[in-house]
C-alpha positions, 0 to 999 in steps of 0.5 A, a space after each residue: 566316833 565311827 564314820 557312819 555315826 558321825 554322818 548320821 549325827 551331822 544330819 547327812 542321812 540315817 545311819 543305815 543310809 550313811 553306811 550305803 554312802 560309804 560302801 558306794 565310795 561317796 565319802 572321803 576322810 582327810 582327802 581319802 575315799 573310805 569304803 569300809 565300815 569301822 573307820 573312826 573320825 574326830 569331830 572338829 579335827 578330821 575333814 569329812 566330805 560327801 560327794 565332794 562337799 564338807 560335812 559340818 559337825 554340830 552335835 545338837 539334835 533336833 526333832 520335828 513332827 510334821 502334818 504331811 499333806 498329800 502331794 509331797 515326797 518324803 525323799 530329800 531329792 526327787 528327780 521328777 521335781 515334785 514338792 518335798 516335805 523338807 520344803 515345808 520346814 521353812 524355819 528349820 535351819 538344820 538338815 533333818 531327814 524323815 523317819 521312814 516314809 509316807 507315799 506321795 499321795 498319803 498324808 499325816 504324821 511324819 517325824 523328821 530329825 538329825 538323830 540317826 540312831 533314834 531314826 533307825 530304832 523307830 523304823 526297825 521292826 525289831 523295836 515294834 514301834 506302832 504306826 496307826 493309819 486311817 484308810 478310806 477303802 473301796 467296798 465293805 470288807 467282810 469278817 473274813 477280809 478283816 480277819 486276814 488284815 489282822 492276822 496276816 496277809 500274803 504279799 509278794 515279800 512275805 506274810 505281814 505281821 499281825 495288826 490291829 484292825 477296826 472298821 470305823 465307818 460303813 458307807 454304800 460303796 466305801 468304808 473307813 478302816 483303822 490299822 495299827 502296824 508294827 512293821 514298816 514295809 513299803 506301801 504296806 497298808 495299800 498292798 494289804 488292803 488291795 490283797 483282800 480286795 479293798 483298794 485304798 482310796 485315801 490314806 492318813 497316818 494318824 499316830 506314831 507310838 504316842 504321838 498324834 497330829 493334835 493341834 496341827 493342820 496339813 503343812 504345819 509342824 512343831 518341835 517335839 517337847 523334851 518329854 516326848 523325846 525322852 519317851 521315844 528314847 525310853 520306848 526304843 531302849 536308847 540312853 542319851 549317850 547312845 547316839 
């Protein structure tokens, strides 16, 4: 098994992040620092360490859906000492990591897993997995602003991909938009809305692919069903023995 795949399946990080750990010289195999990709290890026989700590192998994969409240970071470590989403999974003993990120002030649906390959496919634009957000924005977007959001907005890192946009509710000074994206850029919804003159006041992710927050309150979580995991695998073109 390739080292980066081992680290992902052991719940250390996503496969992409595991490769970064290897390049940074933070991983040792049998006492030797490894910095090149392609090194293979045998679970249960080879000693793998990250930052001097042994990585325990357990091939069982777990999947959880969390209703993230605002005021939590989705990183596993925060130098500012802010609350972390991982702190909400008090009954989960395995090490898991978030599938993508939600901003500190953003609430809503967040998946967490130790399945590195599925994590990668759910977040990579190539697989086009949809994420749906509900945004309370300042002002009332006109037809031109809605068209820009739907067809593409020019940001500092390039044009956004086409999105599905619905105007759900109009107020005197605010509006509620629903946006469905197939990209996963950093703070994309907030930057898109600001670019068309309607800054986001509150943001909630309501859906990822076919998954919703039904039955959950902020801070609550549940394991995915076997059927839900199978559907995610099918959606991203994975087979059970791929990861």
